[in-house]
mmCIF file of the N, C-alpha and C atoms, coordinates in Angstrom:
data_MODEL
# 
_entry.id   MODEL 
# 
loop_
_atom_site.group_PDB 
_atom_site.id 
_atom_site.type_symbol 
_atom_site.label_atom_id 
_atom_site.label_alt_id 
_atom_site.label_comp_id 
_atom_site.label_asym_id 
_atom_site.label_entity_id 
_atom_site.label_seq_id 
_atom_site.pdbx_PDB_ins_code 
_atom_site.Cartn_x 
_atom_site.Cartn_y 
_atom_site.Cartn_z 
_atom_site.occupancy 
_atom_site.B_iso_or_equiv 
_atom_site.pdbx_formal_charge 
_atom_site.auth_seq_id 
_atom_site.auth_comp_id 
_atom_site.auth_asym_id 
_atom_site.auth_atom_id 
_atom_site.pdbx_PDB_model_num 
ATOM 1   N N  . THR A 1 1  ? 93.281  118.280 46.854 1.00 0.00 ? 1  THR A N  1 
ATOM 2   C CA . THR A 1 1  ? 93.063  116.910 46.426 1.00 0.00 ? 1  THR A CA 1 
ATOM 3   C C  . THR A 1 1  ? 94.173  116.474 45.476 1.00 0.00 ? 1  THR A C  1 
ATOM 4   N N  . ILE A 1 2  ? 94.634  115.260 45.658 1.00 0.00 ? 2  ILE A N  1 
ATOM 5   C CA . ILE A 1 2  ? 95.473  114.625 44.655 1.00 0.00 ? 2  ILE A CA 1 
ATOM 6   C C  . ILE A 1 2  ? 94.506  113.792 43.829 1.00 0.00 ? 2  ILE A C  1 
ATOM 7   N N  . GLU A 1 3  ? 94.365  114.133 42.567 1.00 0.00 ? 3  GLU A N  1 
ATOM 8   C CA . GLU A 1 3  ? 93.353  113.538 41.695 1.00 0.00 ? 3  GLU A CA 1 
ATOM 9   C C  . GLU A 1 3  ? 93.612  112.058 41.400 1.00 0.00 ? 3  GLU A C  1 
ATOM 10  N N  . ASP A 1 4  ? 92.556  111.367 40.940 1.00 0.00 ? 4  ASP A N  1 
ATOM 11  C CA . ASP A 1 4  ? 92.667  109.977 40.504 1.00 0.00 ? 4  ASP A CA 1 
ATOM 12  C C  . ASP A 1 4  ? 93.797  109.842 39.486 1.00 0.00 ? 4  ASP A C  1 
ATOM 13  N N  . GLU A 1 5  ? 94.624  108.827 39.659 1.00 0.00 ? 5  GLU A N  1 
ATOM 14  C CA . GLU A 1 5  ? 95.701  108.478 38.729 1.00 0.00 ? 5  GLU A CA 1 
ATOM 15  C C  . GLU A 1 5  ? 96.735  109.593 38.512 1.00 0.00 ? 5  GLU A C  1 
ATOM 16  N N  . ALA A 1 6  ? 96.809  110.548 39.430 1.00 0.00 ? 6  ALA A N  1 
ATOM 17  C CA . ALA A 1 6  ? 97.679  111.722 39.269 1.00 0.00 ? 6  ALA A CA 1 
ATOM 18  C C  . ALA A 1 6  ? 99.143  111.365 39.026 1.00 0.00 ? 6  ALA A C  1 
ATOM 19  N N  . PHE A 1 7  ? 99.673  110.398 39.735 1.00 0.00 ? 7  PHE A N  1 
ATOM 20  C CA . PHE A 1 7  ? 101.083 110.032 39.605 1.00 0.00 ? 7  PHE A CA 1 
ATOM 21  C C  . PHE A 1 7  ? 101.242 108.590 39.126 1.00 0.00 ? 7  PHE A C  1 
ATOM 22  N N  . GLN A 1 8  ? 100.221 108.048 38.542 1.00 0.00 ? 8  GLN A N  1 
ATOM 23  C CA . GLN A 1 8  ? 100.237 106.666 38.081 1.00 0.00 ? 8  GLN A CA 1 
ATOM 24  C C  . GLN A 1 8  ? 101.433 106.418 37.168 1.00 0.00 ? 8  GLN A C  1 
ATOM 25  N N  . GLY A 1 9  ? 102.213 105.384 37.493 1.00 0.00 ? 9  GLY A N  1 
ATOM 26  C CA . GLY A 1 9  ? 103.326 104.988 36.653 1.00 0.00 ? 9  GLY A CA 1 
ATOM 27  C C  . GLY A 1 9  ? 104.564 105.867 36.727 1.00 0.00 ? 9  GLY A C  1 
ATOM 28  N N  . CYS A 1 10 ? 104.633 106.777 37.684 1.00 0.00 ? 10 CYS A N  1 
ATOM 29  C CA . CYS A 1 10 ? 105.842 107.598 37.851 1.00 0.00 ? 10 CYS A CA 1 
ATOM 30  C C  . CYS A 1 10 ? 106.899 106.713 38.515 1.00 0.00 ? 10 CYS A C  1 
ATOM 31  N N  . VAL A 1 11 ? 107.579 105.943 37.703 1.00 0.00 ? 11 VAL A N  1 
ATOM 32  C CA . VAL A 1 11 ? 108.457 104.891 38.213 1.00 0.00 ? 11 VAL A CA 1 
ATOM 33  C C  . VAL A 1 11 ? 109.686 105.395 38.963 1.00 0.00 ? 11 VAL A C  1 
ATOM 34  N N  . ASN A 1 12 ? 110.054 106.649 38.809 1.00 0.00 ? 12 ASN A N  1 
ATOM 35  C CA . ASN A 1 12 ? 111.221 107.181 39.512 1.00 0.00 ? 12 ASN A CA 1 
ATOM 36  C C  . ASN A 1 12 ? 110.867 107.974 40.767 1.00 0.00 ? 12 ASN A C  1 
ATOM 37  N N  . LEU A 1 13 ? 109.590 108.055 41.089 1.00 0.00 ? 13 LEU A N  1 
ATOM 38  C CA . LEU A 1 13 ? 109.147 108.759 42.289 1.00 0.00 ? 13 LEU A CA 1 
ATOM 39  C C  . LEU A 1 13 ? 109.558 107.941 43.511 1.00 0.00 ? 13 LEU A C  1 
ATOM 40  N N  . SER A 1 14 ? 110.335 108.542 44.419 1.00 0.00 ? 14 SER A N  1 
ATOM 41  C CA . SER A 1 14 ? 110.830 107.783 45.570 1.00 0.00 ? 14 SER A CA 1 
ATOM 42  C C  . SER A 1 14 ? 110.373 108.333 46.916 1.00 0.00 ? 14 SER A C  1 
ATOM 43  N N  . ARG A 1 15 ? 109.998 109.612 46.959 1.00 0.00 ? 15 ARG A N  1 
ATOM 44  C CA . ARG A 1 15 ? 109.571 110.227 48.229 1.00 0.00 ? 15 ARG A CA 1 
ATOM 45  C C  . ARG A 1 15 ? 108.286 111.015 47.994 1.00 0.00 ? 15 ARG A C  1 
ATOM 46  N N  . ILE A 1 16 ? 107.359 110.894 48.931 1.00 0.00 ? 16 ILE A N  1 
ATOM 47  C CA . ILE A 1 16 ? 106.107 111.649 48.854 1.00 0.00 ? 16 ILE A CA 1 
ATOM 48  C C  . ILE A 1 16 ? 105.896 112.362 50.184 1.00 0.00 ? 16 ILE A C  1 
ATOM 49  N N  . LEU A 1 17 ? 105.764 113.663 50.125 1.00 0.00 ? 17 LEU A N  1 
ATOM 50  C CA . LEU A 1 17 ? 105.418 114.475 51.286 1.00 0.00 ? 17 LEU A CA 1 
ATOM 51  C C  . LEU A 1 17 ? 104.088 115.145 50.955 1.00 0.00 ? 17 LEU A C  1 
ATOM 52  N N  . VAL A 1 18 ? 103.013 114.665 51.526 1.00 0.00 ? 18 VAL A N  1 
ATOM 53  C CA . VAL A 1 18 ? 101.690 115.222 51.246 1.00 0.00 ? 18 VAL A CA 1 
ATOM 54  C C  . VAL A 1 18 ? 101.474 116.418 52.166 1.00 0.00 ? 18 VAL A C  1 
ATOM 55  N N  . PRO A 1 19 ? 101.324 117.627 51.605 1.00 0.00 ? 19 PRO A N  1 
ATOM 56  C CA . PRO A 1 19 ? 101.181 118.829 52.438 1.00 0.00 ? 19 PRO A CA 1 
ATOM 57  C C  . PRO A 1 19 ? 99.831  118.881 53.160 1.00 0.00 ? 19 PRO A C  1 
ATOM 58  N N  . ASP A 1 20 ? 99.763  119.710 54.187 1.00 0.00 ? 20 ASP A N  1 
ATOM 59  C CA . ASP A 1 20 ? 98.540  119.846 54.982 1.00 0.00 ? 20 ASP A CA 1 
ATOM 60  C C  . ASP A 1 20 ? 97.360  120.378 54.178 1.00 0.00 ? 20 ASP A C  1 
ATOM 61  N N  . SER A 1 21 ? 97.611  120.983 53.031 1.00 0.00 ? 21 SER A N  1 
ATOM 62  C CA . SER A 1 21 ? 96.514  121.497 52.202 1.00 0.00 ? 21 SER A CA 1 
ATOM 63  C C  . SER A 1 21 ? 95.745  120.377 51.500 1.00 0.00 ? 21 SER A C  1 
ATOM 64  N N  . VAL A 1 22 ? 96.292  119.167 51.483 1.00 0.00 ? 22 VAL A N  1 
ATOM 65  C CA . VAL A 1 22 ? 95.636  118.025 50.828 1.00 0.00 ? 22 VAL A CA 1 
ATOM 66  C C  . VAL A 1 22 ? 94.756  117.293 51.839 1.00 0.00 ? 22 VAL A C  1 
ATOM 67  N N  . THR A 1 23 ? 93.475  117.152 51.502 1.00 0.00 ? 23 THR A N  1 
ATOM 68  C CA . THR A 1 23 ? 92.541  116.439 52.374 1.00 0.00 ? 23 THR A CA 1 
ATOM 69  C C  . THR A 1 23 ? 92.077  115.110 51.784 1.00 0.00 ? 23 THR A C  1 
ATOM 70  N N  . ASN A 1 24 ? 92.262  114.921 50.471 1.00 0.00 ? 24 ASN A N  1 
ATOM 71  C CA . ASN A 1 24 ? 91.825  113.687 49.803 1.00 0.00 ? 24 ASN A CA 1 
ATOM 72  C C  . ASN A 1 24 ? 92.882  113.215 48.809 1.00 0.00 ? 24 ASN A C  1 
ATOM 73  N N  . ILE A 1 25 ? 93.072  111.889 48.772 1.00 0.00 ? 25 ILE A N  1 
ATOM 74  C CA . ILE A 1 25 ? 93.930  111.288 47.753 1.00 0.00 ? 25 ILE A CA 1 
ATOM 75  C C  . ILE A 1 25 ? 93.035  110.397 46.902 1.00 0.00 ? 25 ILE A C  1 
ATOM 76  N N  . GLY A 1 26 ? 93.053  110.639 45.602 1.00 0.00 ? 26 GLY A N  1 
ATOM 77  C CA . GLY A 1 26 ? 92.177  109.949 44.665 1.00 0.00 ? 26 GLY A CA 1 
ATOM 78  C C  . GLY A 1 26 ? 92.566  108.511 44.376 1.00 0.00 ? 26 GLY A C  1 
ATOM 79  N N  . ARG A 1 27 ? 91.642  107.830 43.716 1.00 0.00 ? 27 ARG A N  1 
ATOM 80  C CA . ARG A 1 27 ? 91.789  106.437 43.346 1.00 0.00 ? 27 ARG A CA 1 
ATOM 81  C C  . ARG A 1 27 ? 92.983  106.258 42.405 1.00 0.00 ? 27 ARG A C  1 
ATOM 82  N N  . LEU A 1 28 ? 93.796  105.239 42.682 1.00 0.00 ? 28 LEU A N  1 
ATOM 83  C CA . LEU A 1 28 ? 94.956  104.881 41.860 1.00 0.00 ? 28 LEU A CA 1 
ATOM 84  C C  . LEU A 1 28 ? 95.990  106.017 41.731 1.00 0.00 ? 28 LEU A C  1 
ATOM 85  N N  . ALA A 1 29 ? 96.009  106.931 42.673 1.00 0.00 ? 29 ALA A N  1 
ATOM 86  C CA . ALA A 1 29 ? 96.867  108.117 42.573 1.00 0.00 ? 29 ALA A CA 1 
ATOM 87  C C  . ALA A 1 29 ? 98.348  107.788 42.404 1.00 0.00 ? 29 ALA A C  1 
ATOM 88  N N  . PHE A 1 30 ? 98.830  106.754 43.063 1.00 0.00 ? 30 PHE A N  1 
ATOM 89  C CA . PHE A 1 30 ? 100.246 106.412 42.992 1.00 0.00 ? 30 PHE A CA 1 
ATOM 90  C C  . PHE A 1 30 ? 100.475 104.992 42.479 1.00 0.00 ? 30 PHE A C  1 
ATOM 91  N N  . VAL A 1 31 ? 99.511  104.420 41.805 1.00 0.00 ? 31 VAL A N  1 
ATOM 92  C CA . VAL A 1 31 ? 99.610  103.035 41.346 1.00 0.00 ? 31 VAL A CA 1 
ATOM 93  C C  . VAL A 1 31 ? 100.820 102.848 40.434 1.00 0.00 ? 31 VAL A C  1 
ATOM 94  N N  . GLY A 1 32 ? 101.591 101.787 40.699 1.00 0.00 ? 32 GLY A N  1 
ATOM 95  C CA . GLY A 1 32 ? 102.748 101.464 39.883 1.00 0.00 ? 32 GLY A CA 1 
ATOM 96  C C  . GLY A 1 32 ? 104.011 102.250 40.184 1.00 0.00 ? 32 GLY A C  1 
ATOM 97  N N  . CYS A 1 33 ? 103.990 103.065 41.219 1.00 0.00 ? 33 CYS A N  1 
ATOM 98  C CA . CYS A 1 33 ? 105.178 103.842 41.607 1.00 0.00 ? 33 CYS A CA 1 
ATOM 99  C C  . CYS A 1 33 ? 106.063 102.951 42.479 1.00 0.00 ? 33 CYS A C  1 
ATOM 100 N N  . LYS A 1 34 ? 106.799 102.075 41.840 1.00 0.00 ? 34 LYS A N  1 
ATOM 101 C CA . LYS A 1 34 ? 107.522 101.004 42.527 1.00 0.00 ? 34 LYS A CA 1 
ATOM 102 C C  . LYS A 1 34 ? 108.674 101.454 43.406 1.00 0.00 ? 34 LYS A C  1 
ATOM 103 N N  . LYS A 1 35 ? 109.202 102.643 43.176 1.00 0.00 ? 35 LYS A N  1 
ATOM 104 C CA . LYS A 1 35 ? 110.378 103.088 43.930 1.00 0.00 ? 35 LYS A CA 1 
ATOM 105 C C  . LYS A 1 35 ? 110.042 103.921 45.165 1.00 0.00 ? 35 LYS A C  1 
ATOM 106 N N  . ILE A 1 36 ? 108.770 104.156 45.433 1.00 0.00 ? 36 ILE A N  1 
ATOM 107 C CA . ILE A 1 36 ? 108.425 104.946 46.626 1.00 0.00 ? 36 ILE A CA 1 
ATOM 108 C C  . ILE A 1 36 ? 108.912 104.195 47.859 1.00 0.00 ? 36 ILE A C  1 
ATOM 109 N N  . GLU A 1 37 ? 109.783 104.855 48.607 1.00 0.00 ? 37 GLU A N  1 
ATOM 110 C CA . GLU A 1 37 ? 110.312 104.282 49.842 1.00 0.00 ? 37 GLU A CA 1 
ATOM 111 C C  . GLU A 1 37 ? 109.913 105.090 51.066 1.00 0.00 ? 37 GLU A C  1 
ATOM 112 N N  . TYR A 1 38 ? 109.567 106.347 50.852 1.00 0.00 ? 38 TYR A N  1 
ATOM 113 C CA . TYR A 1 38 ? 109.217 107.228 51.973 1.00 0.00 ? 38 TYR A CA 1 
ATOM 114 C C  . TYR A 1 38 ? 107.893 107.916 51.662 1.00 0.00 ? 38 TYR A C  1 
ATOM 115 N N  . LEU A 1 39 ? 107.016 107.918 52.642 1.00 0.00 ? 39 LEU A N  1 
ATOM 116 C CA . LEU A 1 39 ? 105.704 108.538 52.489 1.00 0.00 ? 39 LEU A CA 1 
ATOM 117 C C  . LEU A 1 39 ? 105.319 109.222 53.789 1.00 0.00 ? 39 LEU A C  1 
ATOM 118 N N  . LYS A 1 40 ? 104.997 110.508 53.709 1.00 0.00 ? 40 LYS A N  1 
ATOM 119 C CA . LYS A 1 40 ? 104.495 111.236 54.879 1.00 0.00 ? 40 LYS A CA 1 
ATOM 120 C C  . LYS A 1 40 ? 103.161 111.843 54.483 1.00 0.00 ? 40 LYS A C  1 
ATOM 121 N N  . LEU A 1 41 ? 102.112 111.385 55.151 1.00 0.00 ? 41 LEU A N  1 
ATOM 122 C CA . LEU A 1 41 ? 100.761 111.886 54.888 1.00 0.00 ? 41 LEU A CA 1 
ATOM 123 C C  . LEU A 1 41 ? 100.456 113.038 55.831 1.00 0.00 ? 41 LEU A C  1 
ATOM 124 N N  . SER A 1 42 ? 99.661  113.984 55.352 1.00 0.00 ? 42 SER A N  1 
ATOM 125 C CA . SER A 1 42 ? 99.317  115.150 56.170 1.00 0.00 ? 42 SER A CA 1 
ATOM 126 C C  . SER A 1 42 ? 98.307  114.780 57.245 1.00 0.00 ? 42 SER A C  1 
ATOM 127 N N  . ASN A 1 43 ? 98.309  115.536 58.316 1.00 0.00 ? 43 ASN A N  1 
ATOM 128 C CA . ASN A 1 43 ? 97.331  115.339 59.384 1.00 0.00 ? 43 ASN A CA 1 
ATOM 129 C C  . ASN A 1 43 ? 95.977  115.931 59.029 1.00 0.00 ? 43 ASN A C  1 
ATOM 130 N N  . SER A 1 44 ? 95.873  116.571 57.863 1.00 0.00 ? 44 SER A N  1 
ATOM 131 C CA . SER A 1 44 ? 94.603  117.118 57.374 1.00 0.00 ? 44 SER A CA 1 
ATOM 132 C C  . SER A 1 44 ? 93.883  116.136 56.467 1.00 0.00 ? 44 SER A C  1 
ATOM 133 N N  . LEU A 1 45 ? 94.537  115.052 56.131 1.00 0.00 ? 45 LEU A N  1 
ATOM 134 C CA . LEU A 1 45 ? 93.981  114.069 55.206 1.00 0.00 ? 45 LEU A CA 1 
ATOM 135 C C  . LEU A 1 45 ? 92.751  113.406 55.810 1.00 0.00 ? 45 LEU A C  1 
ATOM 136 N N  . THR A 1 46 ? 91.642  113.364 55.057 1.00 0.00 ? 46 THR A N  1 
ATOM 137 C CA . THR A 1 46 ? 90.405  112.747 55.558 1.00 0.00 ? 46 THR A CA 1 
ATOM 138 C C  . THR A 1 46 ? 89.979  111.523 54.765 1.00 0.00 ? 46 THR A C  1 
ATOM 139 N N  . ALA A 1 47 ? 90.471  111.372 53.512 1.00 0.00 ? 47 ALA A N  1 
ATOM 140 C CA . ALA A 1 47 ? 90.054  110.236 52.693 1.00 0.00 ? 47 ALA A CA 1 
ATOM 141 C C  . ALA A 1 47 ? 91.168  109.771 51.765 1.00 0.00 ? 47 ALA A C  1 
ATOM 142 N N  . ILE A 1 48 ? 91.303  108.448 51.666 1.00 0.00 ? 48 ILE A N  1 
ATOM 143 C CA . ILE A 1 48 ? 92.213  107.812 50.730 1.00 0.00 ? 48 ILE A CA 1 
ATOM 144 C C  . ILE A 1 48 ? 91.364  106.847 49.914 1.00 0.00 ? 48 ILE A C  1 
ATOM 145 N N  . LYS A 1 49 ? 91.289  107.077 48.620 1.00 0.00 ? 49 LYS A N  1 
ATOM 146 C CA . LYS A 1 49 ? 90.444  106.256 47.744 1.00 0.00 ? 49 LYS A CA 1 
ATOM 147 C C  . LYS A 1 49 ? 91.116  104.923 47.415 1.00 0.00 ? 49 LYS A C  1 
ATOM 148 N N  . GLY A 1 50 ? 90.371  104.030 46.771 1.00 0.00 ? 50 GLY A N  1 
ATOM 149 C CA . GLY A 1 50 ? 90.793  102.663 46.501 1.00 0.00 ? 50 GLY A CA 1 
ATOM 150 C C  . GLY A 1 50 ? 92.041  102.519 45.650 1.00 0.00 ? 50 GLY A C  1 
ATOM 151 N N  . SER A 1 51 ? 92.832  101.532 45.983 1.00 0.00 ? 51 SER A N  1 
ATOM 152 C CA . SER A 1 51 ? 94.025  101.123 45.241 1.00 0.00 ? 51 SER A CA 1 
ATOM 153 C C  . SER A 1 51 ? 95.039  102.248 45.047 1.00 0.00 ? 51 SER A C  1 
ATOM 154 N N  . THR A 1 52 ? 95.052  103.176 45.954 1.00 0.00 ? 52 THR A N  1 
ATOM 155 C CA . THR A 1 52 ? 95.940  104.331 45.849 1.00 0.00 ? 52 THR A CA 1 
ATOM 156 C C  . THR A 1 52 ? 97.403  103.932 45.729 1.00 0.00 ? 52 THR A C  1 
ATOM 157 N N  . PHE A 1 53 ? 97.829  102.942 46.486 1.00 0.00 ? 53 PHE A N  1 
ATOM 158 C CA . PHE A 1 53 ? 99.234  102.552 46.509 1.00 0.00 ? 53 PHE A CA 1 
ATOM 159 C C  . PHE A 1 53 ? 99.467  101.167 45.916 1.00 0.00 ? 53 PHE A C  1 
ATOM 160 N N  . LEU A 1 54 ? 98.587  100.712 45.059 1.00 0.00 ? 54 LEU A N  1 
ATOM 161 C CA . LEU A 1 54 ? 98.713  99.411  44.415 1.00 0.00 ? 54 LEU A CA 1 
ATOM 162 C C  . LEU A 1 54 ? 99.999  99.343  43.608 1.00 0.00 ? 54 LEU A C  1 
ATOM 163 N N  . GLY A 1 55 ? 100.794 98.316  43.839 1.00 0.00 ? 55 GLY A N  1 
ATOM 164 C CA . GLY A 1 55 ? 102.037 98.139  43.094 1.00 0.00 ? 55 GLY A CA 1 
ATOM 165 C C  . GLY A 1 55 ? 103.202 98.958  43.593 1.00 0.00 ? 55 GLY A C  1 
ATOM 166 N N  . CYS A 1 56 ? 103.052 99.615  44.721 1.00 0.00 ? 56 CYS A N  1 
ATOM 167 C CA . CYS A 1 56 ? 104.155 100.389 45.312 1.00 0.00 ? 56 CYS A CA 1 
ATOM 168 C C  . CYS A 1 56 ? 105.008 99.426  46.133 1.00 0.00 ? 56 CYS A C  1 
ATOM 169 N N  . THR A 1 57 ? 105.785 98.611  45.460 1.00 0.00 ? 57 THR A N  1 
ATOM 170 C CA . THR A 1 57 ? 106.499 97.518  46.101 1.00 0.00 ? 57 THR A CA 1 
ATOM 171 C C  . THR A 1 57 ? 107.671 97.967  46.971 1.00 0.00 ? 57 THR A C  1 
ATOM 172 N N  . GLY A 1 58 ? 108.155 99.178  46.790 1.00 0.00 ? 58 GLY A N  1 
ATOM 173 C CA . GLY A 1 58 ? 109.232 99.690  47.621 1.00 0.00 ? 58 GLY A CA 1 
ATOM 174 C C  . GLY A 1 58 ? 108.762 100.244 48.955 1.00 0.00 ? 58 GLY A C  1 
ATOM 175 N N  . LEU A 1 59 ? 107.453 100.412 49.091 1.00 0.00 ? 59 LEU A N  1 
ATOM 176 C CA . LEU A 1 59 ? 106.875 100.981 50.306 1.00 0.00 ? 59 LEU A CA 1 
ATOM 177 C C  . LEU A 1 59 ? 106.642 99.864  51.317 1.00 0.00 ? 59 LEU A C  1 
ATOM 178 N N  . ASN A 1 60 ? 107.347 99.936  52.438 1.00 0.00 ? 60 ASN A N  1 
ATOM 179 C CA . ASN A 1 60 ? 107.260 98.880  53.443 1.00 0.00 ? 60 ASN A CA 1 
ATOM 180 C C  . ASN A 1 60 ? 106.193 99.112  54.492 1.00 0.00 ? 60 ASN A C  1 
ATOM 181 N N  . SER A 1 61 ? 105.865 100.382 54.771 1.00 0.00 ? 61 SER A N  1 
ATOM 182 C CA . SER A 1 61 ? 104.838 100.668 55.771 1.00 0.00 ? 61 SER A CA 1 
ATOM 183 C C  . SER A 1 61 ? 104.231 102.045 55.509 1.00 0.00 ? 61 SER A C  1 
ATOM 184 N N  . ILE A 1 62 ? 103.013 102.191 55.992 1.00 0.00 ? 62 ILE A N  1 
ATOM 185 C CA . ILE A 1 62 ? 102.292 103.454 55.896 1.00 0.00 ? 62 ILE A CA 1 
ATOM 186 C C  . ILE A 1 62 ? 101.669 103.737 57.255 1.00 0.00 ? 62 ILE A C  1 
ATOM 187 N N  . THR A 1 63 ? 101.844 104.949 57.750 1.00 0.00 ? 63 THR A N  1 
ATOM 188 C CA . THR A 1 63 ? 101.159 105.375 58.960 1.00 0.00 ? 63 THR A CA 1 
ATOM 189 C C  . THR A 1 63 ? 99.986  106.256 58.544 1.00 0.00 ? 63 THR A C  1 
ATOM 190 N N  . ILE A 1 64 ? 98.778  105.791 58.839 1.00 0.00 ? 64 ILE A N  1 
ATOM 191 C CA . ILE A 1 64 ? 97.566  106.520 58.472 1.00 0.00 ? 64 ILE A CA 1 
ATOM 192 C C  . ILE A 1 64 ? 97.221  107.481 59.622 1.00 0.00 ? 64 ILE A C  1 
ATOM 193 N N  . PRO A 1 65 ? 97.117  108.775 59.331 1.00 0.00 ? 65 PRO A N  1 
ATOM 194 C CA . PRO A 1 65 ? 96.779  109.735 60.387 1.00 0.00 ? 65 PRO A CA 1 
ATOM 195 C C  . PRO A 1 65 ? 95.371  109.481 60.932 1.00 0.00 ? 65 PRO A C  1 
ATOM 196 N N  . ASN A 1 66 ? 95.136  109.859 62.168 1.00 0.00 ? 66 ASN A N  1 
ATOM 197 C CA . ASN A 1 66 ? 93.822  109.706 62.810 1.00 0.00 ? 66 ASN A CA 1 
ATOM 198 C C  . ASN A 1 66 ? 92.736  110.512 62.110 1.00 0.00 ? 66 ASN A C  1 
ATOM 199 N N  . SER A 1 67 ? 93.130  111.508 61.342 1.00 0.00 ? 67 SER A N  1 
ATOM 200 C CA . SER A 1 67 ? 92.152  112.351 60.632 1.00 0.00 ? 67 SER A CA 1 
ATOM 201 C C  . SER A 1 67 ? 91.456  111.635 59.485 1.00 0.00 ? 67 SER A C  1 
ATOM 202 N N  . VAL A 1 68 ? 92.019  110.507 59.016 1.00 0.00 ? 68 VAL A N  1 
ATOM 203 C CA . VAL A 1 68 ? 91.449  109.785 57.884 1.00 0.00 ? 68 VAL A CA 1 
ATOM 204 C C  . VAL A 1 68 ? 90.180  109.039 58.348 1.00 0.00 ? 68 VAL A C  1 
ATOM 205 N N  . ALA A 1 69 ? 89.055  109.407 57.736 1.00 0.00 ? 69 ALA A N  1 
ATOM 206 C CA . ALA A 1 69 ? 87.766  108.814 58.084 1.00 0.00 ? 69 ALA A CA 1 
ATOM 207 C C  . ALA A 1 69 ? 87.355  107.698 57.143 1.00 0.00 ? 69 ALA A C  1 
ATOM 208 N N  . SER A 1 70 ? 87.930  107.687 55.917 1.00 0.00 ? 70 SER A N  1 
ATOM 209 C CA . SER A 1 70 ? 87.563  106.624 54.978 1.00 0.00 ? 70 SER A CA 1 
ATOM 210 C C  . SER A 1 70 ? 88.743  106.255 54.097 1.00 0.00 ? 70 SER A C  1 
ATOM 211 N N  . ILE A 1 71 ? 88.836  104.938 53.864 1.00 0.00 ? 71 ILE A N  1 
ATOM 212 C CA . ILE A 1 71 ? 89.863  104.389 52.980 1.00 0.00 ? 71 ILE A CA 1 
ATOM 213 C C  . ILE A 1 71 ? 89.153  103.496 51.977 1.00 0.00 ? 71 ILE A C  1 
# 
């Protein structure tokens, strides 16, 4: 699990590679990470909590894996 607010405000974070061991991303986990340009979610991911990517203005698109049952 990536916990709630885990990377909140990490303004220099630009790439995220979520490993297959992660099944849940917590609420507001990446909020305010404005420089994220690349995101790869694992195929093991089953849940993405609310406002996870709020304010990630550098992120143009997200591909949600079929394994995700709730957002």
